[in-house]
Steps between C-alpha positions, in 0.01 A plus 500: 500500500358640820131583483421844640178509706223718366470801734123492460491140623704599804264787576199269471664247731582766761147640479354150541721426803403830665130428444534146634689617808221745575247218465712275724495763774127556470414129499745433782325758717165338424628157597652627824175679582331162472186620326233231541450289188152499349405148402186305413330782309283298260132547596371204700232376735527255789228247417555234767668487843565238764731571790797686355449345154332704232413464134545812287348553157670748269355714223597780263248769404397464139671163450259217423534146629538281193594158639357241739553327739674747731864488604548456875857554620595341834784682668762375742499525881829683546473846340248743351291434190522855362804372309236395241392864479821690566423822313323617184692375199674234709206296619423136419137555598468811283638315197261208547204738530608685186502166319137446603534251787290507816764509776489417871780473756468293817720649774522335843579827676731574790487214754476574871444287809157397367673326207774323696309170499412513130599186316530420132146363516368845596634640173460201266159380620365826644605836358582393144180313405281764668676779309485310170128439539449870564703597192312252280163628623587866445633425153203285400725200445503138614876491556817711504850507358714459810846661513729433797831678563788361710358368828159605368579259219542215749163587654339513155654163405379339822150634445500383138575148621202521739255682269196277516255750350683588179565861597823514298487549125879524469794519739811718462786446745732801496840420654341246733748276687409131519838333550606669821828306506608730216428822690857544618573704811135567579421130546838415644431728797222265614626162383590240762394723788767766447240765582163437660206727428430549871843658538408791273130568572418808706239563771223510238578140405619603154839539335572877499516691173862598575603133513329434166680797347841387623435146379449620144812715517701190589404348166695771318729679747658730239168622359501826697854584388415440135178697530678800656772491233239503225314780673811721526574444133148592393401754763440753221224287347166603651320187378765269642507679836121488526499126427782449751307685769186295440683167498702591812175592673344164409816300582495636854125457546485139619229367729506250789465132413236295686674272748286189446541516121875537549519188720285304257694622197842426647400148597298398192638713217867530596602209723274243328518680163134402500392640164758279329451194720120511536526555875291814533195429712222757541194435712610141551514435124809456286525754220539342157630750242410246233139609550579834336354445153405854397715676236817607682780747425822471702696826479868497592733800526843397371682753723290440811714479816198453730329218311770351273373318189591154641256568783207600276536285186415162666136604529469398134557136590286501814167617360254284309400759241547398138482865393806646672772741394835611637597861438854604584563874497834687507439699816505492880241423764321837488597578140224263389253787528694816598724721288573573135605145413177369650293742294684409179561129543349310791155655544411467129578127523269467800228703329519273197447194722212661691329587172514138391322398821228762499202573278331825394279621783126470451271802513370373835849490647584847370175631648582351840849650488366843400239497777762398755719799414211742502491550121216485253484157334 
């Protein structure tokens, strides 16, 4: 027996298609017009600067800080840190503040010719400890919960191994590569002298942002095609189009990479695979990851094509901490803290860990925080 479609269902379907086509046209015009994306809207203050590096403290009006010590997030060197604060409702920083954490982000800025001679030591032994001390002082704490993402994770790990003053209360490595032999095409480009850093630096002495952008595209050549296909299919969805515009804006907003760090990183981290072999030397001293004894969380994104799990997981065996956890999450490199799945699945898991490694803030700490933001204690 042939089922006869309900005329009312057909009318509803036609009406829906007409409405969606109108939305597709409107959103398509907006995308073509290239309206600038508004990002990084959570209220914040720059509380420390050195060179291009700066430490930003975030706050939300009317939201009290409930936990101590503060969270200090160390970002990478290759793109912009506003990915942590993409937009209201889709902001890692905003969520952490809502949960009652005291949140800072350390961003190393946009390198120019003044940064071309920066080495790993400048970040690991210079910027990071100075910024952490500033955050601890402002928050009325003796130490901080350190969170490092991607290359920022490598910097955080290296500092943790050299932390002589006990500045770190806990360490969280978000998608941080340690076994660079498992990095695929990105490492293969520089292995065995196939490409030398000096061949791709520009007149400023740094690797141009355009080269960094193209390098990441090589890791997943079909990504743009898939993204465009998904966009065409969902052009009617305002929320999806807005998120697409923001992510496209961030994906294209890379920064130059300091030339000296690149040379050092290629030689020690890629060609020697130094984090795995113990052949990273900073300031004339070998770095021993076994000296990392603070509570440590290693976060791995199961679908990460930039830092595949086999590159990040080995950190568990390299550190000396007895209190260490491995958290594998069903997402990609940026999906750890951006998007609906992050809000529902990954961020709550991180929040739960951070809560276990913080304590209720004292009245003194809350008073300092209130005074800093210009509020009555």
